[in-house]
N, C-alpha and C positions, 0 to 999 in steps of 0.2 A: 601050279598056281599061275594065274594070269598076271599081267602087269599092274592091275588094280586090286589084287588080292584074290582070295579063294572064291569069292562069290562073283558070278557072272550073270547079269540080268538077262532074262529070256525074252521079254516083250519090249516093244517100243516104249510103253509107259514106264517100265522099270528102268530102261536106259535113260530116259529123260529125268526120272527121279534120281538116278545116280549122278547125273550132271549137276542137278540142283543141289544134291547133297555135297558134292565136291566144293561147290561155291560156298555153301553154308558153313562147312567145316573150315574152309579157308578163312572165313570171316571170324571164326572163333579165335584163331591165332592172332589176327590183326587187332581185334577188339580187346583181347587180353593185354597186348602190348600197350595200346592206348590207355586202357583203364589203369594199368600199373603205373605208367609214366605220368598220368594226370592225377594219380592217387585217388581214383574213384573206386574205392574198394567194394561198394555196393554193386556197381556194374560188373566188376571183375568176378566176384563170387557168384553172380547170377549166371555166369557162363558154365558153371559146374552143376552136376546133379545135386539135388537137395541134400542127400545123405552122403556127400563126398567124405571120404576118409581123410583125416588129418593126423599124420603121424601114426603111432601104433594104437593109441587109446582114445582118440577123439574123432568125432564125425560131425558133419553138418556145415552149412554155409557160415553160421555165426562163428564156429571154431576156426574155419578157414580165414575169415575176415580178421579175426584176432591175431592169427599167426602171421598173415601177410602184413598187417599193420605194424606189428612188432619188428619184423624183418626190415621193412622199408623205412623205419625211423632212423636206421643207421646211414641212410643215403639221403643226400640233398636231391639233386636232379638225377633222373635216370632216363636213358634213351634205349629202347628196345626196337631194333630194326629186324623184322622177320624176312626171310628169303625163301629158299627152296622149301617146298612142303610136299612130302610124299604121303599119300593116303592109300591104305589097303582096306578093302571091305571084306568082312567076314560074312555078312548078309546085308539085307537092305537097311537094317537098323543098328548095326554094330561095325565099327571100323577102328583102325589104329593108324598112327602116323608119326612121322618124324619131321620136325620143323627146325630149320637152321636159324640162328639168331646172332646178330652182332649187338652186344650191349655195351653201354657206357654208364658208369656209375660214379657219382661224386661222393666219395667217402668223406663224411664230415669229421670223423675222428682221426683219420690218417692224413687228412688234408691233401688227398690225391684225386686225380681224375682217372679212374680205371677203365680200361677198354678190354673187352673179351669176346671170345667166340664160344658158343654153346649150341647144344641141340636140346629140344624138348622131345621126349618120347611119350606120345599121347595115346590114350584109349578114349574113344568117342562112343556115345550111345544116343539114339534118338528117343526123346521122352516127350510124349504128347505132341508129336510133330516137329519138335525143335531139337537140333543137335546140341549136345552138351559135352563137356569134358567129364569123363568118368574118373580118369586119373591123368596126372601130368607130372612126369619126372624130368629132371634136366641133368644133362651131362656136359661137362665143360672141358674145352681144350686148354684154355688159359684165361687168366684175368691179371692184367698188369697195368701199372701206372702208364699213362700215355707217353711219358718221357723215357720209359724203359723199353728194351727190346724183349718181347715175350718169348718164353720157352715153354715146352709142354708142361702143363701143370702149374705154371707160374701163378703165384698169388693164391694158391689153394691150401696153404699151410694154416696151422692153428694161430699164427701171429696176425692174421688178417681179419677184418670185419666181414669179409665176404661169406656168402653161403657155402657150406661144405657140400660137395657132390662127388659123384663118381667121375673119373677123368676119361676124356676121349684122347686118343682113339682106342685105349685099352678096353673100354666098355663094349665095343663091337664084338659079338661072339665070333666073327670071322677073322679078327685082327691077329690073334695069336696063331690060329691055324695057318694063315697065309705065311707068316714068318717061319713057322715050324716046317712047312713043306716047300716054300719057294725061296726062303731067305738064304743068305750066304751060309755055306757049309763050314 
């Protein structure tokens, strides 16, 4: 596999298309953060495929909008700052990626200003010439009140209003293997 995934463009036109695709996919992550923080749920759900899966038994942008609206009602202000964005191409119209994010959430019920680090693990597809999220999952290192020192998994218990998610770094398939083979004996 190359540095940009399994697929390698063969022609100059394909190479230019991949560059444009990298820019378009990067905009998905930034536009998602803006839409979420501005509570523009219509713009946010438009970044996903029309038949996006929502949980185990729902699908569609309307269901996604309903879910996000319910989740975001628990928070006053939110700030999502996206950083590193890794994109791997399966072919010209399918890709996956990991996006780093620093988020801050005003928890209205707990009266805290929570700060956290997370990653989005994305699947992208080009539909009618536009890149969309096919799937977006997030994994979190921590979420803690700004006045606390965070520890791995902080703020992820059932006593919090925060979203539940899988924890980093344990979610990496390579994490346990590294420690099993290279860690202290």
